[in-house]
C-alpha positions in Angstrom: 106.8 86.4 93.7 105.2 88.3 91.6 105.1 87.1 88.7 103.5 84.1 89.2 100.7 86.1 91.6 100.6 87.8 87.8 100.6 84.8 85.9 97.4 83.0 88.8 95.7 85.8 88.4 95.8 85.3 84.6 94.8 81.6 85.1 92.0 83.2 87.4 91.0 85.3 84.9 90.8 82.5 82.2 88.6 80.4 84.5 86.4 82.9 85.1 85.9 83.7 81.5 85.6 79.9 81.0 82.8 80.0 83.4 81.5 82.9 82.3 80.6 81.3 78.2 80.0 78.0 79.9 77.0 80.2 82.0 76.3 81.6 78.6 76.5 78.0 77.1 73.5 76.7 79.9 71.2 79.9 79.8 71.2 79.3 75.1 70.4 75.9 75.7 67.3 76.3 78.5 66.5 79.0 76.5 66.4 77.0 73.4 65.4 73.6 75.0 62.4 75.4 76.8 61.3 76.3 73.6 61.1 72.9 72.4 59.4 72.0 75.0 56.8 74.4 74.8 54.2 72.1 73.7 54.0 69.8 77.0 54.8 72.8 79.2 51.6 74.4 77.7 49.5 70.8 78.5 51.1 70.4 81.6 49.4 74.2 82.8 46.2 72.8 80.7 45.5 69.6 82.9 46.9 70.1 86.2 43.7 72.7 87.1 42.2 69.6 86.6 43.0 68.3 89.5 41.6 70.9 91.9 38.5 71.6 90.2 36.0 71.6 92.9 38.1 71.8 95.5 37.4 74.0 98.9 38.9 76.9 98.5 41.6 76.9 100.8 42.6 74.0 99.9 43.9 74.8 96.0 46.8 76.5 96.4 47.9 73.8 99.3 47.1 71.1 96.7 49.2 72.8 93.7 52.0 73.7 95.8 52.2 69.4 96.7 52.0 68.6 93.3 55.0 71.5 92.5 56.8 70.2 94.8 56.9 66.4 93.9 57.1 67.6 90.3 60.5 68.7 91.4 61.9 65.7 93.1 60.6 64.1 89.6 62.1 65.9 87.2 65.6 67.0 89.7 66.0 63.7 92.0 64.6 60.3 89.2 64.4 62.2 85.5 67.3 64.2 85.2 70.0 60.9 86.6 68.9 58.9 84.8 69.0 61.0 81.4 72.2 61.7 82.2 73.3 58.3 82.5 71.6 57.6 79.8 73.2 59.8 77.4 76.8 58.7 79.1 77.0 55.1 78.6 73.6 54.4 75.9 73.3 57.8 73.8 72.2 55.8 71.0 68.6 54.8 73.0 68.1 58.4 73.6 65.9 59.2 69.7 63.9 56.1 70.4 63.0 57.1 73.7 62.1 60.8 72.1 59.8 58.9 69.1 58.3 56.6 72.3 57.7 59.8 74.2 56.8 61.5 70.7 53.7 58.7 70.2 52.7 59.4 73.3 52.1 63.2 73.1 49.9 62.5 69.5 47.9 59.5 71.4 47.2 61.6 73.7 46.4 65.2 71.6 44.3 62.7 69.3 42.5 61.0 72.3 41.5 64.3 73.1 40.0 65.4 69.3 38.2 62.3 69.1 36.2 62.9 72.5 36.0 66.2 71.9 34.7 64.9 68.5 32.5 62.9 69.5 30.9 64.9 72.3 32.3 62.7 75.1 32.2 63.5 78.4 33.7 62.0 81.9 31.1 60.4 83.9 30.5 63.2 87.3 31.8 61.4 90.2 30.8 62.7 94.1 32.8 65.0 95.4 36.1 63.7 97.3 34.4 64.5 100.5 31.7 62.3 99.6 34.4 60.0 99.0 36.5 59.8 101.9 39.0 61.8 103.7 42.0 60.3 101.7 40.4 61.7 98.7 42.6 64.4 98.8 45.8 62.6 98.9 45.1 60.3 95.8 44.4 63.2 93.3 47.3 65.0 94.2 49.2 61.9 94.1 47.5 61.0 90.7 48.6 64.8 89.9 51.7 64.0 90.6 51.7 61.2 88.3 50.6 62.4 85.3 53.2 65.0 85.6 56.1 62.2 86.0 54.6 61.4 82.4 54.7 64.4 80.6 57.8 65.6 82.3 59.7 63.3 81.6 59.1 64.0 77.8 60.0 68.2 78.9 63.6 66.6 80.2 63.8 64.2 77.0 63.0 67.3 74.4 64.9 69.6 76.3 68.6 66.7 76.5 68.1 66.1 73.1 68.8 70.0 72.4 71.6 70.2 74.0 73.4 66.8 73.2 76.1 68.5 71.9 77.2 70.1 74.8 79.9 68.4 77.8 77.6 66.2 80.4 78.1 68.9 83.0 76.9 71.8 80.4 74.4 69.2 79.4 73.1 68.4 83.2 73.1 72.5 84.4 71.1 73.3 81.4 68.7 70.3 82.4 68.5 71.7 86.4 67.1 75.1 84.9 65.1 74.1 82.5 63.5 71.5 85.1 62.9 75.0 88.6 62.0 76.9 85.5 59.6 75.2 83.7 58.6 74.1 86.7 58.1 77.4 88.4 56.4 78.6 84.8 53.8 75.9 85.1 52.4 76.1 88.3 52.7 80.0 89.1 50.8 80.0 85.9 48.8 77.0 87.7 47.7 79.2 91.4 46.9 82.2 89.3 44.7 80.8 86.9 43.3 79.0 89.9 42.6 81.3 91.8 41.4 83.9 89.4 37.4 83.8 89.4 38.3 84.5 94.1 40.3 87.3 92.4 37.2 88.0 90.7 34.9 87.3 93.2 36.6 89.8 96.0 36.8 92.8 93.0 32.8 92.5 92.9 32.8 93.5 96.3 34.7 96.3 95.8 32.9 99.5 95.5 34.7 100.6 91.9 32.1 100.3 89.3 35.3 99.1 87.2 36.3 97.1 89.9 33.2 95.3 90.3 32.8 94.6 86.6 36.7 93.8 85.7 35.7 90.8 88.6 32.3 89.8 86.9 34.5 89.4 84.0 37.4 86.6 85.1 34.7 84.9 86.6 33.0 84.5 83.5 35.9 84.4 81.7 37.9 82.0 83.1 35.9 79.1 81.2 36.5 80.6 78.0 40.6 80.8 79.2 41.0 76.9 80.3 38.9 76.4 77.4 41.4 78.0 75.1 44.6 77.0 77.1 43.6 73.2 76.4 43.1 74.2 72.4 46.4 75.3 72.4 47.6 72.3 74.5 46.0 69.6 72.3 47.4 71.1 69.5 50.7 71.9 71.2 51.0 68.0 71.4 50.5 67.2 67.8 52.5 69.5 66.8 55.6 68.3 68.8 54.3 64.8 68.1 54.4 64.6 64.8 57.1 66.9 64.3 59.6 64.4 66.4 58.2 61.5 64.9 58.5 62.7 61.6 62.1 64.2 62.2 63.4 60.5 64.4 61.7 58.6 61.3 64.1 60.9 59.0 66.8 60.2 62.1 66.3 56.1 61.2 66.3 56.4 57.3 62.9 56.1 56.4 63.2 60.5 54.6 59.8 60.7 52.5 58.1 62.2 54.4 60.2 64.8 56.4 61.1 65.9 52.6 57.6 65.5 51.2 57.1 68.5 54.1 60.1 71.1 53.5 58.8 70.7 49.4 55.5 71.7 50.5 57.8 75.1 52.7 59.8 75.2 50.2 57.9 77.5 48.3 56.8 79.8 51.4 60.2 80.4 52.7 61.1 82.7 50.0 58.7 85.3 50.4 59.6 88.6 51.7 59.3 89.1 55.1 56.8 86.8 56.1 58.6 83.4 53.9 60.6 82.4 57.5 57.3 82.8 59.9 54.8 81.3 56.6 57.9 77.7 56.0 57.2 77.1 59.9 53.4 77.5 59.6 53.6 75.1 56.9 55.5 72.6 58.3 53.9 73.2 62.1 50.3 72.3 60.6 52.1 68.7 58.9 53.7 68.3 62.1 49.7 68.1 63.5 48.5 66.6 60.9 50.6 63.9 61.1 50.8 63.6 64.6 47.0 63.6 64.5 47.5 60.7 62.3 49.8 58.7 64.3 48.0 59.2 67.1 44.3 57.7 66.0 47.0 54.6 65.2 47.5 54.1 68.7 44.0 54.9 70.1 42.7 51.8 67.1 45.5 49.5 68.8 45.1 50.7 72.3 41.7 50.8 72.8 40.8 47.2 71.6 43.4 46.3 73.9 42.4 48.4 77.4 38.8 46.5 77.0 40.3 43.3 77.2 43.2 43.4 79.9 41.7 43.6 83.3 44.1 46.6 84.1 42.7 48.1 81.1 39.0 48.0 81.8 39.9 49.6 86.1 41.9 52.4 83.8 38.4 52.7 81.8 36.0 52.4 84.8 37.9 54.1 87.6 41.1 55.9 87.1 39.5 58.6 84.8 37.6 59.7 87.1 39.1 59.9 90.2 41.9 61.8 88.5 39.5 64.4 87.4 37.2 64.4 90.1 36.4 67.6 92.1 38.0 66.7 95.9 35.9 69.1 98.4 32.7 71.5 98.5 32.4 73.6 95.3 34.2 76.3 93.1 34.0 79.6 94.4 32.2 80.7 90.5 29.8 78.1 90.9 28.3 79.0 94.2 25.3 81.1 94.4 24.6 83.9 92.9 23.1 85.8 96.0 26.9 85.7 97.6 28.2 88.4 95.4 26.6 92.6 95.3 
């Protein structure tokens, strides 16, 4: 009896060790996958604040909350099951899905660079409150739709990084990545969009230091948003270009991949900083490739969008609706006499 109990305890201990090792695999895999998806995460955090720009302050956090839950549902209930089924039954499709997503990132990044160089600005539209009571719901829905595309890319990149794991470990890793990244992105978004409110609150304090810091927050937020957008654009080009580089190599076209490694090789041997410099060269090459590929896709798509009916509608209406204000004006845009 005691021998059987000891054997049972040994089995329990062995299972516990296996479970602990599996949890370590999940944690390590989630960290690896999340790092690879960082470029898309940054862009997601840069894009989302635009959807609540101009909203009444009391509606900002509720809107972000709705987008957060929509994003989490997309990842856990739609994207994750689909990716697991694909990886289980037709894993050969994943590299092509990844390259399709990489092409999207290159296109989006190149379009942002192109518009920036041309000084393009979307035409301003009336606040959504003047365009109907359902405007907030439409803007929120548009934000969730855009997030779905970015979430697909995050999850596909994450899946590709842990493709060597068992199915259930991949599932756990993707669940961890989905929850962690969604919380990270929308926690950061909530902080960003409320930062000027915090600044305005600080300007009402008696302390001169608090007032100066509050003014700095209010005046500095446009620069912060601009910096995040810039970093997000570069990250999109880098990640998209690297996906295309690796994908072309895996499909048998080795020349671009080999050229990049030839360019980074002289830096790799430098003491102390060699690894960082080699990574920087690889990243720069990936970003340049991403920009070039994105411009090619732009040259193909833009003429088509001008001809196709849905392309005209998108160009003429949807872009303005997605980025328009919801109600009123941001606190930072109020008259100066509201602050002491």
